[in-house]
N, C-alpha and C positions, 0 to 999 in steps of 0.2 A: 463500656459505655461509650459509644461514639457517636458522633454526629455527622459521620460521612454519609456515604450512600447506603443502597441496600444492604451491603454485607454487614455493615457495622450494627444497623438496626436488627438483622437478623440474629447475629452472633452475640450482638452487646452484651455486656455485664451489667447493671444496678435493678430495684426500690421497693411496695409497702403496704397497704389496707387494701379492702375490696374496691373495685370500681365502682362509682355509682351509677344506678340507672337513671334513666329521663333524659330529656333533651338540654344541651349545653345553653348556656347564657345567651350565646349568639351564633346564630347558624343563617348565614347568608348565601341564597342561592344554591341551596343543597337539597337535592331530591328526597324524600322519604327513603328510598331504596337505598341511595347513597350513605344517607346518614346511618342506618340500620348496619350497613357493611362496615364502616368506621368504626362505629361503637363496639361491634364484634372483635374488631382487629385490636382496639385499643384495650379492651377487656382481656385479651388472650396475650397480649405482650407488655401491656403496662398496667397491669391489675392494681398495682397500689396508688392509682390516680384516677381523676375524673375529667371528661371533656367539658372545657368552658367556653369553646368557640369554635365554628367551622367555617371557613372562608373558601370560596371557589377561588381557582386561579388557573391559567392557562394548562398547567401539567397536573392538577389533580386539586384536592382539598386539602389547604393548610389547617391541620388540626392542631389547637392549642390546649395543653392539658393544665391541670390545676397546679403542677409544679414550675409551669414557665416553659417546659418542654414544647416543641412544635415539630410535627412531623407531617409530611407532604404524602397523601395516600391516593391513590387512583380509586375508580369507581369499583374495580375488582378486587379491591383490598390489597394492593401492592404497595409497599413504602419504596418512596422514590427519594426522599431525603430527611434528615434530622438536623435540629438545631435546638439551642436552648436560648431562652428569652427572659433575661431576669425581669423586665419590665412587666411581663406577662403573669409571671409567678408571684412575685412577692416585692412590693417596693417600700420604700422608707416611709416611717411614720412621722408622728410630729413631737416626739420625746425630744426632751433636752439634750444638747449633743455633749454635755460636759461629764467628765467620767465620775464614778463614785469608787472608791477603791475598797469596795468590800466584796466578800464572797457573791452577794446578791447585787452589787452594783452593775451600772451599764456604762459602755464607752464605745465609741466608734472603733470598730475594727473592720475585718472583711467584711463590707457591706454597711458600714456605718456613715452618718453624716461626716463629711468632709475628707472621706478615703475616696479621692477621684478615680485612682488606679483599680478599685474593686467596684461593689455596689452600692454607691453613696457619693456624697459631695456633689458636684455640677451634674456627673453623668446620671447617678441614681435619682436625683430630685428631677428629674425629666419623667420618670416613671409615672403611670397612674396610679393615683393612691388607693385603689382598691385591693385589698386583700382577701385571697380566696379562702373561705370556711372559716368556722368559728373558731377553728383549733389553731389557725396560722399566726404565726408570729412574726412581727416586723423585722426585718434585717438589723436595723439599727437598735433593737432592742434585746440581742442576744447578750446573756451574762460575759462578764470579763474573762471569766475562765475558760469559757467555750470560744470565744475570739482568740484568747491566747494559744490555745490549742491549735486552732486553725492555722494561725499565722507561722506557727512553729512548724506544722507537720505538712500543711497544704500551701505552700507558698505559690503564689501564681494562680491560685484557683480563686474562683467567683462563688459568694453564696448567692443560690438564686431561689432557694425556699428553706423555710424553717416552720415547725409545727409542733404543738405537743400532742403527744400519743401515748398508748397504752400497749407494751408488749408483754412477752413473758416475764422480762425482767421489773415489771411494774410499770409507774409514770416515766416517761422519758421525755426528752426533746431531740426532736430529729432534724438535721442541718444537711441540706444537699448542697454539695460544692462541686464546681466542675471547672473545664477549660472550655474554650469557645466552642469546638467542634466534637466535644465529647459527652456521652450520657454521664449523668452526675455521679458521685460517690455520695451515700447517704453514712453522714456520722451520727451516731446515737450516743447521747448523754443522760446520765441520770439527772432527773428532774428537780432534785433537791440538793444534791452536792455538786450537780456539773462535772462529775466525773466521767471520762471517756468509757464507755462500756463496750463498743464494738462499731465495724463499719459495716455497710451492706452494698453488694453490687448486685445488679441484675445479671442472670445467667439462664442459659436454657434448660428446661426441667429435664432435658435427656442427657444433662451432664451430672446429676446427681448420684452418689454412690448407689450401687445395685441394692445394698442393704435398706436406702430409703426408698427407692422405686418399689422393692417387694413389699414394704410396711404399706406403700400405699395403695399398692394392688390388693393386699390382702384385707385392708381395712376401710377403703374408701372406693371401691369397686363400682359403686353405682354414681360417683360424682364425676363430672367433666374436669380434667386438670388443664391448667392455663399454661400456655406454652412456656413461660418463663418464671423463675422463681427469684427470690432473694437468698443470696449467700450470705451469712454472717461470718465475719473474723472477729472473734472476742479478743478482749485486751490479754487473755491468757494465751492467744493463737490457736485456740481450739475453732472447729469450724461447726456451723450449723446451717440448715436449710429451712426456708419458709416457704411452703408450698401452697398455691392458691388454687381453688377448687370451688366447684358451682354446681348445685344440684337444683334444676330448675332457676326460680329466683332466689336460692336461698346461698348465700356466699360463706365459704368458710377457709380459714386460713390454719394450716398446721405446721408448726415448728419440729423439726427432727434434729437429733443429734445424727453424727456420720455413721453411727451403727445401726440406724434405723429406731433408735427409742424416740417416743415422743416427749417434746420439752413441754409444750403446751398446744392447745387449740383454741382457736376464736371463731 
């Protein structure tokens, strides 16, 4: 997951649900043709996100995703640059900044109020208060156990997005963390116990094991397969692959074990 230039975007590694159809909330000076090209690029390479804004620039179109990531894309669908923008993804909310030392309690952590070095405090409070999507979680609302895990294992990373979701494992909380110029790592926690379940990174579909691609060909031959997948590394170090596919306007995600067996599909 990188924020460098074209190579990192093409090869990058992370993230999660199907891309939403429809126009972004903000589209400034972008032609319908360019908008269609950009939407197709995002669906193919960032299938777990949606476009929230498109803004014309001298080098191309700056596309903001619901995760806070931003990509500069040319009219012919080439990516020129990548960045992540915590203010565009998820900002602080108005919860009390004091901690509650229980499993379900909240306290400032990576991304909480008063944590100037991360997403919160003076820096975070400059962000737009808008939170994208009904499943989004304000960064300063993350449970203590999740904040503690991030602090212990991802020192120097910033939280740019968090949300509730349902995966094969059931109800989960997904938290995206990153460094300034890199695509984020998605950390997945159980929604009830807040136990760490897995991490996810974006990877090219061409990188999946032959057993997985053979299973896709055998069982989903009528679907268009998106360019990038999510690769999950579970807490027990086993690997799973979440493949995004589409048939007309029907989206599907299928998660495979490394041997090509299906874990679940949605």
